[in-house]
N, C-alpha and C positions, 0 to 999 in steps of 0.2 A: 574159184574159191576152194582150192585144195587145201588140205590141212597143212600145218606148218612142217611136219616131218616128211610128208609125202614128196618124194623126188628131191629132197634137199641134199642128199648125199653127193650128188653129181653136179651141184650148182657151181657155176663159174661166173665171174664178172670181168668187165673190161678193166684195163690197167689204171684208168683214171676215175672209176665209178665212185670210190670213196676218197678221192683226193682232197676234198674239203673237210674230211672228218679227221679230227685230231682227238684221240680218245684215251680214256683211262679205264682199265678193266677192274671190276670189283666183284669178287666172288668166284664161283666155279664156272667159268665161261668155256664152252666146248671148243675143241681144237678146230672144228669146222667153221665156227664163227670167226675165230682168230685168223684162220686161213683166208676166208672171204675178205676180211678187212685188209690184210696185207696184200692180197691179190689185187684189190681195188685201189691201192695206193694210199690207204689210210696210214696215219702216223700215230704210233702208240707212245704215251708217256708213262714212265714207271712210277710217277708220283702225281698227286693231284695238283694242278696248276691252272692259273687263269688263261694259259695259252691253249688249253684243251677246249674243244667244242662240244664233246659228248662224254658222258659217263655211262658205261654199259655195265649193268648190275643185274644179277638174277633175282634179288629181292631188295627190300628197302631197309633191312635191319642193320646194314653196315653203317658205321658212323661217317664214312666217307660220303654216303649218299646225302645225308642232311647237310654235311659241310659243303658239298658241291652246289646244293641249291641255295643255302642261306648265305654262304660266303662268296662263292664264285658265280652264282646265278646260272649254273650250267644245266642243260636238259639231261635227265637221267632216263635211260631207256633199257628195255630188256633185250636179251639176245635175239628175241623174235623179230625185233625191228630190223636187225641186220639181214636175217634170212628172208623175210618178206620183202624188204626193199630190193634185195638181189633178185628175187623172183619177179617182182613187178617192174624192174628196170628203172626205178626212180626212188629217191629218198622219201619215205613216207612221213606223215606228221608225227612229231614226237609224242603229242598228247595221247595218242592211241596206244602207246607202248610203255607207259610209266609203270614201275614195278609195284605200285601200291596194291594191296589186297582189299581195299575198301571202296573200290569203284562200284558204280551202281549194279553192274552185272558180273562182278568178280566172282569166280567160282562156279558160274553157271555154264552148262554145255547145252546149247539149244539145237535141236534137230528140226530142220525146215522141211516141211512136207507140203506138196501140192500148191506151191507158190510160184508164180511166174518169174521168169529169169530176171527181169528188171527189178522186181520187188525183192528178190533174193539178194541182189546186189546192194540195194538200199538197206535191207535188214542186216546184212553182214557188216556193212559200215557202221551202223548204229551200235550193234552189239560189241563188235571188236573195239570200237572207240572207247567204250566204257567197261572194258576188262573182261568181257565174256568170250565164248568160243562158239562158232557155228559149224555144223556138219550135216551131211545128208544121211549118213549111216545111222540107223537106229540101234543103239547098243547100250550096254550097262553104264557107260559114261554119261549118258544123257540125263539131264535134270528136268528139261522141258521139251515137250513136243509142240511146235508152232505150226498150226494148220488152220486154214479158213473153213474147213469142211469137217463135219463129224462122221467121217467115213474113211475107209481104206485099211490096209493091213497094219500099218504103223499105228493108226489110231486105235484099232482093236487091241493091239498088243500093249499100248500105253495104258489102256483102261485096266489091264490086269496087274499093273504095277502101281501101287498107291503112292510110291515115292516120286513118280514122274508126273509133273504137272502138265496138263493139256490146256493150251491157250490159243487165242487168235493173235495175229500180228498186232492188233490194236493194243494188246497188253504191253508190248515193247514201246510203242509210240507214246501211250498215255503215261507209262512209268517215266519216260524221259520228260514229258511235259510237267509232271508233278514231282520229279526229282526224287523218287523213291519207288521201290518195288511195290506195286499194287497187289491187292488180293487176286489170286488167280481164278478163284471160283466164279467171279463176275465176268470172266473173259473166256469161259469154256465155249467151244464152238457149237455145242448143242443148243446154246441160247440164241443162235442165229435164226432169224425168220427167213424161211425160203420162200421166194416169190413165185417160183414155179418148180414143179417136180422134174427131176432129171433121172434118167436111167442110171443105176449104180454102175460104176466102172467095172470092167472085168477084174477078176482076182489079182492078176499080175500087172494091171495097168499102172499102178502107182510106181512100182519099181521100174517099169519101162520108161516112165516119164522123167525119172530122176537118176539116171546113170551119172557116175562121177564126172564124165566128160562134158556134161551139160551145165556144170557150175560156171559162174562167171570167170572169165579169164583173169590172169594176173593183172593185165592192164585195167580191167574193170574193177578189180579189187582196189588198185591204187586210186582210180578215179573216184570210187565210192568213199574212200578215206579222205581224199583231198577235198571233195565236195562237203563232206561232213565236217571236216576241220574248219573250212571257210564259212560254214553256216552260222557260226557263232554260238552254237549250243554249248552250254556249260553248266556244271552242277554246283558251281560256287556262287551263283546268284549274281554274277557280274553282268550277265546279259539275259534278257527276257525275250526269247525267240520261240516262235511256234515250231514244233518238231515237224520235219518234212513228212508229208502224207504219202502213202504208197499209191502206186499208179492204178492197179487193177483190182482192188479189193473193196468190199463194202465195209469201210473202215469203222463205221459206228453201228454196224448191225448188232454186235453183241451188246452194246450199251442199251439198246432199245428194250432188252428183256431184263435189265438189271433192276433191283429195287429202287424206289424213288430216292432214298437217301444217297445212293451212288450217283444217280443222274443229276442231282442238285449240287454235287461237289464241284467247286470252282478250282481254278489253278491255285495250288498251294504257293504261298509267298516264298520267295527265294530265301535261303538261309541268311541270317542277319550278319552283315559284314561291317559292323559299326566301328570296331576298335582297330581299324587299320593303322599301319605305321605312317610316318610322315610322307613316305614315298607315294602312297596312294592319294594323298591330298594334293601333292605338289607337282605331279607329273614328272617326277625325277627319281633319282636313286634314293636309297635309305641307309640307315645304319642298323646293324643288329646289336644285340645287347652287349656283345664283346667289343663293339666299337670298330668293327671291320668294314672296310670300304666295300660297297656292293654296287653293282650296276644292274639296273632293272628297267623293265619296259615302262614307258609313260602311260598314265591313265588320266581320264578326264575327271577332274574333281567335282564336276557337276553331277556325276552319276553316283556319288556316294549316298547311301541311305541317311536320312536325317532322323532316325530313331535310334534308341540305344537301350540296352537291357539292364539298366540300373534304376534304382528307386529314387534317385536324388535329382531328377531333372524337373521336378515341380518347383514351386516357389518356396518350399521349405528348405533352408540351408542345412548342410550336414553339421552335426554337433558332436561334442565330446562331453560325456558325463563321467563323473567320478569324484568321490570324496567331497561331496557337497558343491562341486563346481559345475558350471554349465557354460561351455564355450561354443559359440556359433561361428561358423565360417561362411563367408560371402564372396561372391564374384563381383559383379557390378552392384551398385546401389539398388536394392530391390524395388525402390520407389520409381526407378527410371526404366522405361520399356525400351531396351536396346534392340534395334532391328536385327534379325538373324544374319542378314548378309553383311552386317558390320559388327559381328559379335566380339571383335577385338578392339572396339572403339575405346580410346583412352589408354591402351596398352602400349608401352614403349619397351621393346625387347633389346637386350644385349646378349649376343650369342658367344659363349665360351666353350671350351673343351671339344666342340664338334669340328673345329677347323682341321684337326688332325685325323678325323674319322670319316669325313665325307668330302667329296670333291667340291671345289669352288663353285662350279656351275650349279650344284645342288643347293648350296647355301644361297646362291643368288635367287634360285627358285623359291626357297623358303621365304626370303625377304619379300619377293613379289607377292606371294600368297598372303603373307601377313598383312601387307599393305592393302591388298584387295579386300580384306575383311576388316579394315578400319584401323589397324595397328601400324606401328613404325618399328624399324630396326635401326638402332644407333650403332656406329662403328666402335665405340668405346664406352666404358662404364662412367656414369656420372649420376648426380642426384636426380636427373630427369628420368632415369630408368625406373620402370615399375615392375618388370619381370626379368629375371636372369634365367636364360635358357642354358642349363648346364647338365653335365653327365654325372658328376659326383661332387662331394663336399670337400675335396682335397685342395682345390685351387684357392688362391688368395681372393679371387673375385667373389667366391661364395661367402667367405668369412666377412668381407666388407659389406656385401649385400645383406647379410644377416644383421650386422650392426646397424645398417641404415634402414632396416625394416622393409626390405624388398622381397617380393615373392620369388621363390626359386623353384623352377619346374624343369621337366625334361621334354625332349622332343615328342615323347609318347603322349604326354599331356596335351601338347599343342595339337597333335594329330587328332586326338579324341575330341577336343573342344571344337576344332574345325569341322569334324564330322557331325556333331550334334548341333553346331552353330549356336552355341551358348557358352559363355565364359563362366564356368563354375569351378569351385575348389577341387583340388585333386581327390580322387576316390579310389585309385589303385596304387599299389606299391611302385609300379612302373612309372608313375607320374612324378615321383620325387627323386632328387639326386641321391645316389647311394652314399652312405657314410664311409665307404672304402673306395680307393682309386681303382681305375679299370684294370690295373695290372696286379692287384691283390684281391683274391677272391676267397670268400669264407668257405665255399663248398668244394674246394679242390679235392679230387679223389672220389666224390660222390657220383654214382651212376643212377640216374633217375628215369623211371618210366611213368607213363600217364595212362589212365583209363577213364572212360566215361565222358571225356571232353572232345568236342568236334569243332570243325571249322575254325573260326577266329579264336575261340577260347583255347583251343589246343595250340594255336600259333602264339598266343600270349604266354602260355605256360612255357613253351620252348624258349621264348625270349627271357622269361624270368629265370629259367634254369641256366641258360647261358650267362646271364648277368650275374648270377650267384657263383659262377665258376664250375658248375657241375656239368656232367656229360649226359645228354639226352639220348635215349634209345627208343626206337619205335616198337621194338619187341620187348618182352619181359623174360628174364632168365635168372638163374641163381647169382649171376654177377651183379645184378641190380641191388643197390643199397637202400633205395626208397621207392615206393609206389605212391604217386599222387592220385587220389580217387575223387570222383565227383559223388559217387554213391558206393556203398560197400557191397558191390555186386559185380558179376562178370567173371570170366575165366582167369583174367590176370589177378583179380582179388583172391580167388580161391587158391591159386598157386602161391600168392604172397603169404597167405595164412599157413599154407603147407610148409613153405620154406622159411617161415618166421621173418619175413621181410616187413619192415614197418609200413603200414598203410596210413597215409596222412592226408589231410585236406590242404587246400591251397594256402590257408592262413599260415601254416608252418613255413612255407617258402616265402610268403609275403613278409612275415616277421623277421626272417633272416636278412632279407634285402633291406628292410628298414633299420637294421642294426642290432636286433636281438639275437646275438650269436649264441646265447645260451640255449636257444631252441634246438640247436644241433644235438644236444644231449638230453632234450626233454621231449622225445618223440612219444612218450607214454602219457603226456598230459591230456586230460579230457577235451580241452579246447581244440586240440589237433586231431581228435577222433570224431568230431562233430561234423556230419556230412549232410545236415538238413538246412544249411543256409541257402536262402533264395539267391543271394549274390555272393558266390564263393570268393570273388576277387576283392571284396570290400576290405580296405586297409584298416588297421587298428590305430586310431589317432593318438593313443597313449604314447606310442613310441616316437611320435613326430611333433610333439607340442612346440618345440622351438622352431622347426621348419614351417609349421602351419601358423605360427604366431601372426605374421603379416596378413593372413586371410581373415582374422577376426574383425578387421576393418574393411568395409566395403569400398570398392574403387569408385570415387566420386567423379561425376561428369557434369560440367557446367551446361546450362541450357544453351549458351552460345555454341558450344561444341556440337550439340545435337542439331541445332537450327542451321548451322553452317556446313553440315555434312554434305559432301559432294562426291559423286562417283568419278569425277575427273581429277582426283588428287594426283599430285606429282610424286613420283617415286622418291623416297628417301632423301631428306634434306639433312646434310651432315651437321649443321649448326642448329641450336635450339631456335624455335620461332621467336621473332622479334616481338616486343611488347606492343608496338603500334602496328596494326594490321591494315594493309592497304587493300582496297577492293580491286579485284582483277578486272581489267577492261572487258567489257561485254559488248557484243554486237546487238543488233536490233531484236534478236530472238532471245536475248538473255543468256547466250552461251558464252563460255570462256573463249576468248580469242587465242590465248596461248595454249597450244596443244602440248600433249605430254612429250611428243618427240621433237619439240622445238629445241634447237641447239641453245646452249647457255651463251648469253651475251658476255664476251670477255671485257675486262677492264680496259685493255688496249689491244690494238691489232698490230701484228708484226708483218714485215714483208715476207713473201713465201720462202725466200732463200734463208731467212733467219728464224723461221718458225720450227720449233722442235716437234717432231712426230714421234709420239711416245707409245710404248707398249709395256705391259706388266706381265711378270711370270713369278709363280711361287708365292703369291699373296692371296689372302682370303678375300672373298667378294666384297665384304664391307670396306676393307681397306682400298680395294680397287675403285669402288664407287667414290670414296672420299677423295682419293688422289686424282681420279679422272676429272672430278669437278674442279679441283684446284688447278690442274693443268690447263683446262679450258678457260677458266676465269682470267688467267694471266697471259692468254694468247696462244697457247699450245694446241696441238691437235692429237687425236688418237689415230695412230697409223692403221691403214687398211690391212697390212700384212707385214711380216718380218722383213721383207725385202725393201719396203718403203720406210722402215723404222730408223730413226736417227738416235733415239735414246731408249734403252731397255732398262726397266726398273726392276730390281730383284733384291731380296734380302740375303741371298747366298748363292754360291756357285751350284748350278743344277745341270744335270744331263738330260734336259728336255729338248725337244725339237726347236722350240723358240729360243732357248738360251744358246744352244750350240750354233744355230744359224746366226744368232745375234753377234757372237764372237767374230764371225767372218764379215758381217755386213753392217753392223751398227757402228756409229762413230763413238758412242759412249755406252758403257754399262755402269749404272749408278745405283746407289741405295735410295730408298724412299726419302731419306733426309734431304736429298737434292730438291725434290718436289716441295717438301715442307719449308725448306729454307727459301726457295724461290717464291712461294706463296706469301711468306712472311715479308719479303722485300718487294712484292708486287712486280717482280721481273725475274727472268731466268738467270740464276747465278752461275759462277764458274763451276764446271763439272769436275775439275781435277781433284778438288778437296773432297768430293763425294763419290769418287770412283769406288766401285765395289771391291771390298777386300774380304776374303774368306780364307784365313790362314789354315784352317783345318783341311779344307778340300784342296787347297793349293799344295799343301804339303803331301797329301795323299797321292795326288796325281803328278807331283814333281814339276809344277809349272808356276808361273806368275801371270795372273790375269792381265795386269797392266802391260807386261811384255807381249803377251799374246795379242792384245788389241793393237799395240804399236806395230807388230809384224803384219797384222791383217791390213792395216792402213797402207803399208808400203807395197805389199804383194799379195795377190790372191793365192792361197795355198794350193788349190787344185786347178790353177790355170793350165790349159793345154793338157788336161788329164781326163780320161774317161774311165768309168767303172761299169763292170757287169756284175750283177748280184744274182746268185742262185736263188731258187724260189723260196726256200725256207729260212732265209737270213732274217734275223731280228735285230733291230726294228724293221718293220715292214717296208716295202719298196717306196711307197709315197713319202714316208717320213725321211728315209735315207736320201731320196731325191732332193727334198727341200734343203737338207743339210749340205749336200754336195754342191748344189747349184749356188747356194749362198757363198760358198768358198771358191766359186769360179769354175767348177767342174761340170761334167755332164754324165748322165746315166744312160747306158744303152740297153734296150729292151731285149734284144736277141743275143744268144750266145755267140761270141765271136770265134771264128776259126783259129786254129793254132797258128797258121801262117800269118794271119793278120795281127795277132798279139805279138809274135816274134818280130814282125816288121816294125810295129809301133815302138818297140823298145830299142831297135837298132837304128832306125832312120831318124836323123836329126830334123827338128822342126815339125814333125808330125805328132799329134796328140798320143800320149802314152796310154795304154789300156791296162787296167789292173782288174784282177778277178777277186771278188769278195764271196766267201762261202761260209758254211757252218758244218758242224760235225755230221749232221744227217745228210748233207749234200756233197760230202767229200768225194764219193764215188763218181759224181757227175764231172769232177775235175781231173779224172785219171789221165785223160789225154794231155792236159796241161803239164801234169807232173812228169809224165814220160818224156816230155820235151824240155824239161828243166825250166818250166815257167812257174814262178812263185805264185801261190794263192794266199790270201790273207783273210783274217777274221774281220768282223764288223768293227772291232776296236781300232783297226788301222785308220778308219775314218773318224770314229767318235773321239778317241783320245787324241788323234792327230789334229782335229779341228780345235779341241780344247787347248792344246799346247801350241797350235799353229806350226807344227813341223811333222814331217812324215818319218815314222820309225819303221824301217824295212826289216828289222830283226825280231822285235818283241812279239809281233802279231802274225808271223808267218806260220802257215799250217805245215 
């Protein structure tokens, strides 16, 4: 457990140690760190991109840090991660090296004294993981002395310095348990009850037992961090795990002497994470306020807390008062008790705007989760719709829904409703579609900082700031134009007053998002200087009377709907339910014989050689579900993979793996109109009139899709052709392999010798070998260039497959 700087000047790593690390540097990163990364085979990007795997920053104040997390979902680590990973000989957990200064032990320097080696390793892992530093030297940098005994030279010295806190190791463990720094006075080692008297150690014994070379080795440091990372401990309330206990200490001895009120303290409940985004409910990705695609780790929706910090979750509906009027807003009919697990019962959603913001797989997950909670998602707008899930008010769907009296909400509302398991009217500005499109923002040019808000409240504010078009900064400086405060207190607030930066409440930002753009010039109004609201995110219903109009009428549910509620509902039926309902056949136990995964029974069966095997690409999930049902009803099948596909359905020419492979291997690439027309006629119609035509893309790449398909039927483009691809070629190897093999070629995994490549190009009848590389790998191909062997970029394959001809001139390096 040597310090970060000790011995780091002469650090070296193997040539492939950082080979999986593709990084973007942010801030003042030392030459030593950059040298280690280059020496270990890391690849640096000069700009922030989703191809990067890490962002290395010396603090969190840079805008690229928040962009990396919120847009690209990249881990952000400090340079210390590079140095300690190099020392430990393995890549350490990211969580232990994030640059935030608000971790539990951030800013603390703990000196460990008279603690056994195994316990030192465990304590080092705990403290480091949560932002602190451990050392054995007792000097002026120390903020805490951690010792199980009230004795020794370090202990006596610490007593002379009132600024240094003396605690037992239990203070660290219990602080982790309760997710806050506990009072140090209750963990002073003098409170320990000694069971037997021991002779005091000789004056120099402590220093002799703790020389620097007795600290845990680098391997042990790595092991401590890895074990701690895998233990599941977290300060965000997502897991509730007991902190690991030390091995050789009387862990609760200090607590036995504490006052009764301390001993009676239970575990503090985890911070409330109720207002999570849709990704947290649906085990999928999410959208941020700017509508950017994000990829995020899945989570179990059953672990979300079922409480929320607003005052409107009782039976009293939110209301709007003013000028003698009283408008009440309702979710379900208050007379009907809707079960929490079916809180969306009777809700029929139509999703618009989000198709361009999230991946189709995420929309599919949204559909599934809505259904699991009693609702439905229809593929298109109709009078059957009750809720329009939209991002803004600019689309024609929103205008039509308003005319028809439909409820219009955002994905944020859906997320919060699923969290609290109760369908109630919107209560935050984030819950309603914005009156401006996502590409026009009212707060462009504003730079906003936040103070007093923590956990999910701060995340909600970040989303609101991004939604309004402003820039969020974690730190506060003279460049900030606004400071959003929860209370008029703190260092940021003092600086804002000094620099005459407007200090405003959340309502100011909320009003702007709701369409009151005059608030931009009205920062001095008393309503925006009021910091005493219990619920700072509560929206002002005066600005959204029209949008909230449909909520004045409660959603009615028939008794039959409640009585017939079944947990084995079939996912998404594209057509409205028929008026005459047939009872599902049941077995002797009263269970439904038809299982959810039972295949759809087609109107007619076709012989295998005439059965179309269909795949879809570039379509939203609702359309895919609808078209899949129709294909199966008229006797078609959904292909297992692109190699077995006969018909690829798309709305436009795409450069996806599926589309490029389909050009070489599918008999037909058609528009969705082919499926619709076939379903209308109850048989598969002629494909020729529905062959996909995309004039814009065909003109851009200089090809005709119809001609490319015709060439592919006659001859496989890459027949008797092999490709070798250098490691950093994009798209990655598995994707390129699928595209090449669909066109009749092969991909070889090992770099071919120069003589072999030359022989393949000169010998008739043998497969030709082509080398595919990229700018970062050009040096790997120097031996080919010196022997006049041409190497090509990935476009040789990608554009070649699209046009079904090889261009030996345009894509040569």
